[in-house]
LUMFISE-377292 format. One record per residue (C-alpha): residue in three letters; z, y, x. Coordinates in steps of 0.001 Angstrom, whole numbers, plus 524288, in hexadecimal, padded with zeros to 5 digits. Example, Ala and Ser with C-alpha at 12.3 -4.5 7.8 and 13.67 -1.06 7.14 Angstrom:
% residues 2
ALA81E787EE6C8300C/SER81BE47FBDC83566/
This chain:
% residues 67
MET81F2C806A780023/MET8141380DD48070F/ILE808C5805BD80BD1/ILE7FFA280B9581644/MET7F19F8069781880/HIS7E9AB806A782465/THR7DFF2811C9827E2/TYR7D54C80987824AA/ALA7D96080580817AD/THR7CCDE806E380EC6/GLN7CFC480D917FF4F/GLU7CDDB7FEA17FB33/GLN7D7F37F86F802D5/ILE7E2CC804F97FEB3/ASP7E100801DF7F186/ALA7E2247F1C57F419/VAL7F0277F4A17F9AE/VAL7F0F67FEA87EC23/GLY7EE067F1107E297/VAL7F7997EB647EB3C/VAL800607F4A77E869/ARG7FE327F57E7D955/SER7FE9A7E7CB7D92E/HIS80C377E59B7DBDB/GLY80D4B7F0D37D080/LEU80FE07FD687DA71/ARG80AA9809767DBA9/ALA800CD80EF47E6B4/HIS8020181C467EBEB/LEU7F73981F977F5F9/SER7F7C98284780184/THR7EB2982BB7806E2/GLY7EB8483162814FD/GLU7E120831F681FEA/GLU7E2B1826C882602/ARG7EA5581D9081D74/THR7EE8081A8081038/ILE7FCCD8180280AC1/ILE80074812927FE08/GLY80D83815DC7F953/VAL8138280A667F033/VAL81C5C80DE67E2E1/GLY821F7805C17DBFD/ASP82E507FBC87DA7F/ASP833EB7F9097E8DC/ARG832EE7EA067E622/GLU8265B7E93A7E518/VAL823477F3E47EFD7/MET82A577EA347F8A3/ALA821FC7DF1F7F341/LEU814DA7E58D7F68D/SER816127E73A80530/ALA813167DA5E8081E/PRO807A67D81A80216/VAL801C17E6868067A/LEU803FC7E45E81579/ALA7FC647D8FA81373/ILE7EF257E1E0810CC/SER7EA787E47681D9D/LEU7E71E7F2FF81B46/VAL7F7027F6978196D/SER7FAC77FC408247D/GLU809ED7FCD882156/THR812927FC2E8160C/ARG81E108053F8162F/MET82ACD8046A80D2F/THR82DA08125080768/
């Protein structure tokens, strides 16, 4: 899964999303660009699927994409 953060997300907000990812036993791989941060989620497919709704509830998440 890729989690795409809004352009105005702060580092603290990005860290909060990473915390949610890790709390599900998954790994987070950050790709920080000039305008956006993308968080790649790695781990058990069942956990990744269960993570989608809680992550989308975080207001600074722009979208998620299954890869």
